[in-house]
DSSP file (Angstrom, degrees, kcal/mol; ACC not computed):
  #  RESIDUE AA STRUCTURE BP1 BP2  ACC     N-H-->O    O-->H-N    N-H-->O    O-->H-N    TCO  KAPPA ALPHA  PHI   PSI    X-CA   Y-CA   Z-CA
    1    1 A M    >>        0   0    0      0, 0.0     4,-1.6     0, 0.0     3,-0.7   0.000 360.0 360.0 360.0  -5.0    0.0    0.0    0.0
    2    2 A Q  H 3>  +     0   0    0      1,-0.3     4,-0.7     2,-0.2     3,-0.5   0.875 360.0  49.5 -51.4 -46.9    3.0    2.3    0.1
    3    3 A A  H 34 S+     0   0    0      1,-0.2     4,-0.4     2,-0.2     3,-0.3   0.869 117.0  41.6 -61.2 -37.3    2.3    3.9   -3.2
    4    4 A D  H <> S+     0   0    0     -3,-0.7     4,-2.6     1,-0.2    -1,-0.2   0.587  93.4  85.1 -85.9 -11.2   -1.3    4.5   -2.2
    5    5 A K  H  X S+     0   0    0     -4,-1.6     4,-2.7    -3,-0.5     5,-0.2   0.905  88.5  50.6 -60.2 -42.6   -0.5    5.7    1.3
    6    6 A Q  H  X S+     0   0    0     -4,-0.7     4,-2.2    -3,-0.3    -1,-0.2   0.897 112.0  48.3 -63.9 -41.2    0.2    9.3    0.3
    7    7 A E  H  > S+     0   0    0     -4,-0.4     4,-2.2     2,-0.2    -1,-0.2   0.920 111.8  49.1 -65.3 -43.2   -3.1    9.4   -1.6
    8    8 A V  H  X S+     0   0    0     -4,-2.6     4,-2.3     1,-0.2    -2,-0.2   0.920 112.7  47.3 -62.9 -44.2   -5.0    8.0    1.4
    9    9 A L  H  X S+     0   0    0     -4,-2.7     4,-2.3     1,-0.2    -1,-0.2   0.878 110.7  52.7 -67.6 -34.3   -3.3   10.5    3.8
   10   10 A K  H  X S+     0   0    0     -4,-2.2     4,-2.2    -5,-0.2    -1,-0.2   0.911 110.4  47.3 -65.6 -41.3   -4.1   13.3    1.3
   11   11 A R  H  X S+     0   0    0     -4,-2.2     4,-2.6     2,-0.2    -2,-0.2   0.893 110.7  52.0 -67.2 -39.7   -7.8   12.2    1.3
   12   12 A L  H  X S+     0   0    0     -4,-2.3     4,-3.0     2,-0.2     5,-0.2   0.912 108.8  50.5 -64.3 -41.3   -7.9   12.0    5.1
   13   13 A N  H  X S+     0   0    0     -4,-2.3     4,-2.9     2,-0.2    -2,-0.2   0.940 110.7  50.1 -59.5 -46.5   -6.5   15.6    5.4
   14   14 A Y  H  X S+     0   0    0     -4,-2.2     4,-2.5     1,-0.2    -2,-0.2   0.935 112.6  46.6 -57.7 -46.8   -9.2   16.8    3.0
   15   15 A I  H  X S+     0   0    0     -4,-2.6     4,-2.6     1,-0.2    -2,-0.2   0.931 112.4  49.2 -62.4 -46.1  -11.9   15.0    5.1
   16   16 A E  H  X S+     0   0    0     -4,-3.0     4,-2.2     1,-0.2    -1,-0.2   0.903 111.3  50.4 -61.3 -41.3  -10.5   16.4    8.3
   17   17 A G  H  X S+     0   0    0     -4,-2.9     4,-1.9    -5,-0.2    -1,-0.2   0.917 110.5  48.8 -60.2 -43.7  -10.4   19.9    6.9
   18   18 A H  H  X S+     0   0    0     -4,-2.5     4,-2.4     2,-0.2    -2,-0.2   0.892 109.0  53.2 -63.5 -41.3  -13.9   19.7    5.6
   19   19 A L  H  X S+     0   0    0     -4,-2.6     4,-2.6     2,-0.2    -1,-0.2   0.912 108.7  49.2 -61.0 -41.8  -15.1   18.4    9.0
   20   20 A G  H  X S+     0   0    0     -4,-2.2     4,-2.2     1,-0.2    -1,-0.2   0.877 110.3  51.8 -63.3 -37.4  -13.5   21.4   10.7
   21   21 A G  H  X S+     0   0    0     -4,-1.9     4,-2.2     2,-0.2    -2,-0.2   0.878 108.9  50.2 -66.6 -37.1  -15.2   23.7    8.2
   22   22 A I  H  X S+     0   0    0     -4,-2.4     4,-2.5     2,-0.2    -2,-0.2   0.918 108.7  52.2 -64.6 -45.8  -18.5   22.1    8.9
   23   23 A R  H  X S+     0   0    0     -4,-2.6     4,-2.7     1,-0.2    -2,-0.2   0.940 111.1  47.6 -56.0 -46.2  -18.0   22.5   12.7
   24   24 A K  H  X S+     0   0    0     -4,-2.2     4,-1.8     1,-0.2    -1,-0.2   0.886 109.0  53.0 -62.9 -40.0  -17.3   26.2   12.1
   25   25 A M  H  <>S+     0   0    0     -4,-2.2     5,-2.8     2,-0.2    -1,-0.2   0.901 111.3  47.1 -64.2 -39.3  -20.3   26.7    9.9
   26   26 A I  H ><5S+     0   0    0     -4,-2.5     3,-1.4     1,-0.2    -2,-0.2   0.912 110.5  51.6 -67.4 -41.5  -22.5   25.2   12.6
   27   27 A E  H 3<5S+     0   0    0     -4,-2.7    -1,-0.2     1,-0.3    -2,-0.2   0.825 112.5  46.6 -62.3 -30.0  -20.9   27.3   15.3
   28   28 A E  T 3<5S-     0   0    0     -4,-1.8    -1,-0.3    -5,-0.2    -2,-0.2   0.306 113.5-119.9 -95.0   8.4  -21.6   30.4   13.1
   29   29 A D  T < 5 -     0   0    0     -3,-1.4    -3,-0.2    -5,-0.1     3,-0.1   0.891  46.2-179.0  53.5  46.7  -25.2   29.3   12.4
   30   30 A K      < -     0   0    0     -5,-2.8    -1,-0.1     1,-0.2     2,-0.1  -0.215  41.2 -69.5 -69.0 165.3  -24.6   29.1    8.6
   31   31 A Y    >>  -     0   0    0      1,-0.1     4,-1.9     2,-0.0     3,-0.6  -0.338  42.7-130.4 -60.5 130.4  -27.5   28.2    6.3
   32   32 A C  H 3> S+     0   0    0      1,-0.3     4,-3.0     2,-0.2     5,-0.2   0.844 104.7  54.8 -55.4 -40.5  -28.5   24.6    6.7
   33   33 A V  H 3> S+     0   0    0      1,-0.2     4,-2.0     2,-0.2    -1,-0.3   0.883 107.0  51.0 -65.8 -35.0  -28.3   23.8    3.0
   34   34 A D  H <> S+     0   0    0     -3,-0.6     4,-1.5     2,-0.2    -1,-0.2   0.912 111.3  48.2 -66.3 -39.4  -24.8   25.0    2.7
   35   35 A I  H  X S+     0   0    0     -4,-1.9     4,-2.3     1,-0.2     3,-0.3   0.951 110.2  52.4 -63.4 -46.8  -23.8   22.8    5.7
   36   36 A L  H  X S+     0   0    0     -4,-3.0     4,-2.4     1,-0.2    -1,-0.2   0.872 103.9  56.4 -60.1 -36.5  -25.5   19.9    4.1
   37   37 A R  H  X S+     0   0    0     -4,-2.0     4,-1.8     1,-0.2    -1,-0.2   0.902 109.4  47.8 -59.7 -39.0  -23.6   20.4    0.8
   38   38 A Q  H  X S+     0   0    0     -4,-1.5     4,-1.8    -3,-0.3    -2,-0.2   0.888 109.0  51.5 -72.5 -35.6  -20.4   20.1    2.8
   39   39 A T  H  X S+     0   0    0     -4,-2.3     4,-2.3     1,-0.2    -2,-0.2   0.892 109.5  51.3 -67.1 -36.2  -21.5   17.0    4.6
   40   40 A Y  H  X S+     0   0    0     -4,-2.4     4,-2.2     1,-0.2    -1,-0.2   0.874 107.9  52.0 -66.4 -35.9  -22.3   15.4    1.3
   41   41 A A  H  X S+     0   0    0     -4,-1.8     4,-1.7     2,-0.2    -1,-0.2   0.846 109.8  49.7 -65.4 -34.4  -18.9   16.3    0.0
   42   42 A V  H  X S+     0   0    0     -4,-1.8     4,-2.6     2,-0.2    -2,-0.2   0.909 109.2  51.9 -67.8 -42.0  -17.4   14.6    3.1
   43   43 A R  H  X S+     0   0    0     -4,-2.3     4,-2.3     1,-0.2    -2,-0.2   0.939 110.9  47.2 -61.4 -46.1  -19.5   11.5    2.5
   44   44 A K  H  X S+     0   0    0     -4,-2.2     4,-2.2     1,-0.2    -1,-0.2   0.877 110.8  52.2 -62.4 -38.2  -18.3   11.3   -1.1
   45   45 A A  H  X S+     0   0    0     -4,-1.7     4,-2.3     2,-0.2    -1,-0.2   0.888 109.6  49.5 -66.3 -39.3  -14.6   11.8    0.0
   46   46 A I  H  X S+     0   0    0     -4,-2.6     4,-2.9     2,-0.2    -2,-0.2   0.891 108.9  52.5 -64.4 -40.4  -15.0    8.9    2.5
   47   47 A E  H  X S+     0   0    0     -4,-2.3     4,-2.1     2,-0.2    -2,-0.2   0.907 110.4  47.7 -64.0 -40.8  -16.5    6.7   -0.2
   48   48 A K  H  X S+     0   0    0     -4,-2.2     4,-2.0     2,-0.2    -2,-0.2   0.904 111.1  50.9 -64.5 -42.2  -13.5    7.5   -2.4
   49   49 A L  H  X S+     0   0    0     -4,-2.3     4,-2.2     2,-0.2    -2,-0.2   0.932 109.9  49.8 -57.4 -48.7  -11.1    6.8    0.5
   50   50 A E  H  X S+     0   0    0     -4,-2.9     4,-2.9     1,-0.2     5,-0.2   0.888 108.6  54.3 -60.1 -40.4  -12.9    3.4    1.1
   51   51 A G  H  X S+     0   0    0     -4,-2.1     4,-2.5     1,-0.2    -1,-0.2   0.909 108.0  48.4 -61.3 -42.3  -12.5    2.6   -2.6
   52   52 A L  H  X S+     0   0    0     -4,-2.0     4,-2.2     2,-0.2    -2,-0.2   0.902 112.9  48.4 -65.3 -41.7   -8.8    3.2   -2.5
   53   53 A L  H  X S+     0   0    0     -4,-2.2     4,-2.6     2,-0.2    -2,-0.2   0.915 112.4  47.6 -63.7 -45.6   -8.5    1.0    0.6
   54   54 A V  H  X S+     0   0    0     -4,-2.9     4,-2.7     2,-0.2    -2,-0.2   0.932 112.2  50.3 -62.3 -46.3  -10.5   -1.8   -0.9
   55   55 A E  H  X S+     0   0    0     -4,-2.5     4,-1.7    -5,-0.2    -2,-0.2   0.903 111.2  48.1 -59.8 -41.9   -8.6   -1.7   -4.1
   56   56 A S  H  X S+     0   0    0     -4,-2.2     4,-1.6     1,-0.2     5,-0.4   0.935 111.8  50.7 -63.5 -43.6   -5.3   -1.8   -2.3
   57   57 A H  H  <>S+     0   0    0     -4,-2.6     5,-2.5     1,-0.2     3,-0.3   0.931 109.7  49.9 -60.1 -44.6   -6.5   -4.7   -0.2
   58   58 A L  H  <5S+     0   0    0     -4,-2.7    -1,-0.2     1,-0.2    -2,-0.2   0.819 114.5  44.7 -64.6 -29.8   -7.6   -6.6   -3.3
   59   59 A H  H  <5S+     0   0    0     -4,-1.7    -1,-0.2    -5,-0.2    -2,-0.2   0.657 131.1  15.1 -90.4 -15.2   -4.3   -6.1   -5.0
   60   60 A T  T  X5S+     0   0    0     -4,-1.6     4,-1.9    -3,-0.3    -3,-0.2   0.719 126.0  35.0-120.9 -65.9   -2.1   -6.9   -2.0
   61   61 A C  H  >5S+     0   0    0     -5,-0.4     4,-2.9     1,-0.2     5,-0.2   0.901 114.9  53.8 -65.6 -41.9   -3.6   -8.7    1.0
   62   62 A V  H  ><S+     0   0    0     -5,-2.5     4,-2.5     2,-0.2     5,-0.2   0.960 110.9  43.5 -64.0 -51.3   -6.1  -10.9   -0.8
   63   63 A P  H  > S+     0   0    0      0, 0.0     4,-2.7     0, 0.0    -1,-0.2   0.900 115.8  51.0 -58.2 -39.2   -3.6  -12.5   -3.3
   64   64 A E  H  X S+     0   0    0     -4,-1.9     4,-1.5     2,-0.2    -2,-0.2   0.915 110.8  48.2 -62.6 -44.0   -1.1  -12.9   -0.3
   65   65 A G  H  <>S+     0   0    0     -4,-2.9     5,-2.9     2,-0.2    -1,-0.2   0.894 112.7  47.5 -65.8 -40.7   -3.8  -14.6    1.8
   66   66 A I  H ><5S+     0   0    0     -4,-2.5     3,-1.9    -5,-0.2     5,-0.3   0.938 110.0  52.8 -65.1 -45.3   -4.8  -16.9   -1.1
   67   67 A A  H 3<5S+     0   0    0     -4,-2.7    -1,-0.2     1,-0.3    -2,-0.2   0.804 108.0  52.4 -60.0 -30.5   -1.2  -17.8   -1.7
   68   68 A E  T 3<5S-     0   0    0     -4,-1.5    -1,-0.3    -5,-0.2    -2,-0.2   0.396 122.0-107.7 -85.7   1.8   -0.8  -18.7    2.0
   69   69 A G  T < 5S+     0   0    0     -3,-1.9     3,-0.3    -4,-0.2    -3,-0.2   0.726  84.2 123.9  81.4  23.2   -3.8  -21.0    1.8
   70   70 A R     >< +     0   0    0     -5,-2.9     4,-2.5     1,-0.2     3,-0.2  -0.094  21.3 133.7-103.1  32.6   -6.2  -18.7    3.8
   71   71 A E  H  > S+     0   0    0     -5,-0.3     4,-3.1     1,-0.2     5,-0.3   0.892  70.6  51.2 -54.8 -45.6   -8.9  -18.5    1.1
   72   72 A D  H  > S+     0   0    0     -3,-0.3     4,-2.2     1,-0.2    -1,-0.2   0.922 111.9  46.5 -59.4 -43.8  -11.8  -19.2    3.5
   73   73 A E  H  > S+     0   0    0     -3,-0.2     4,-2.1     2,-0.2    -1,-0.2   0.897 112.9  49.9 -64.4 -41.5  -10.7  -16.5    5.9
   74   74 A I  H  X S+     0   0    0     -4,-2.5     4,-2.4     2,-0.2    -2,-0.2   0.943 112.0  47.3 -63.0 -47.7  -10.2  -14.0    3.0
   75   75 A I  H  X S+     0   0    0     -4,-3.1     4,-2.3     1,-0.2    -2,-0.2   0.895 110.1  53.1 -63.8 -39.3  -13.6  -14.7    1.6
   76   76 A K  H  X S+     0   0    0     -4,-2.2     4,-2.2    -5,-0.3    -1,-0.2   0.894 110.1  48.2 -60.4 -41.7  -15.2  -14.3    5.0
   77   77 A E  H  X S+     0   0    0     -4,-2.1     4,-2.6     2,-0.2    -2,-0.2   0.916 111.1  49.7 -65.6 -42.5  -13.5  -10.9    5.4
   78   78 A L  H  X S+     0   0    0     -4,-2.4     4,-2.3     1,-0.2    -2,-0.2   0.881 111.0  49.9 -66.8 -36.6  -14.7   -9.7    2.0
   79   79 A V  H  X S+     0   0    0     -4,-2.3     4,-2.6     2,-0.2    -1,-0.2   0.913 109.5  52.0 -64.3 -43.7  -18.3  -10.9    2.7
   80   80 A Q  H  X S+     0   0    0     -4,-2.2     4,-2.8     2,-0.2    -2,-0.2   0.924 111.1  46.8 -58.1 -47.0  -18.1   -9.0    6.1
   81   81 A L  H  X S+     0   0    0     -4,-2.6     4,-2.1     2,-0.2    -2,-0.2   0.913 110.7  52.2 -62.3 -41.7  -17.0   -5.8    4.3
   82   82 A Y  H  <>S+     0   0    0     -4,-2.3     5,-1.8     1,-0.2    -2,-0.2   0.913 112.3  46.3 -59.6 -44.2  -19.7   -6.2    1.6
   83   83 A T  I ><>S+     0   0    0     -4,-2.6     3,-2.2     1,-0.2     5,-0.5   0.941 109.9  52.7 -65.3 -47.2  -22.3   -6.5    4.4
   84   84 A L  I 3<5S+     0   0    0     -4,-2.8    -1,-0.2     1,-0.3    -2,-0.2   0.860 101.5  61.7 -55.2 -37.2  -20.9   -3.5    6.3
   85   85 A A  I 3<5S-     0   0    0     -4,-2.1    -1,-0.3    -5,-0.2    -2,-0.2   0.533 120.9-109.2 -70.3  -3.6  -21.2   -1.5    3.2
   86   86 A G  I < 5S+     0   0    0     -3,-2.2    -3,-0.2    -4,-0.1    -2,-0.2   0.703  82.4 126.9  86.2  21.0  -24.9   -2.1    3.2
   87   87 A N  I   <       0   0    0     -5,-1.8    -4,-0.2     1,-0.2    -3,-0.1   0.336 360.0 360.0 -92.0   5.7  -25.0   -4.4    0.3
   88   88 A R      <       0   0    0     -5,-0.5    -1,-0.2    -6,-0.2    -5,-0.1   0.345 360.0 360.0-140.7 360.0  -26.8   -7.1    2.1
């Protein structure tokens, strides 16, 4: 994941910055629709972050686990992630 680590950290910084901005908007009683626009942007950024992490996992940890003979464990983890994502 080393190559992707910088991208993941960049996205986390973006998300943290947006959350701080949302907090400030709420403290300053900004217009609700403007706040909601920012929360939607954070949600999308988190989805992109999750996509990066899943892709990295599929390219690194999954093949390693299969090569080590842990197919059942790997499949169970992937099913759990799929379920957590609300797909079941």
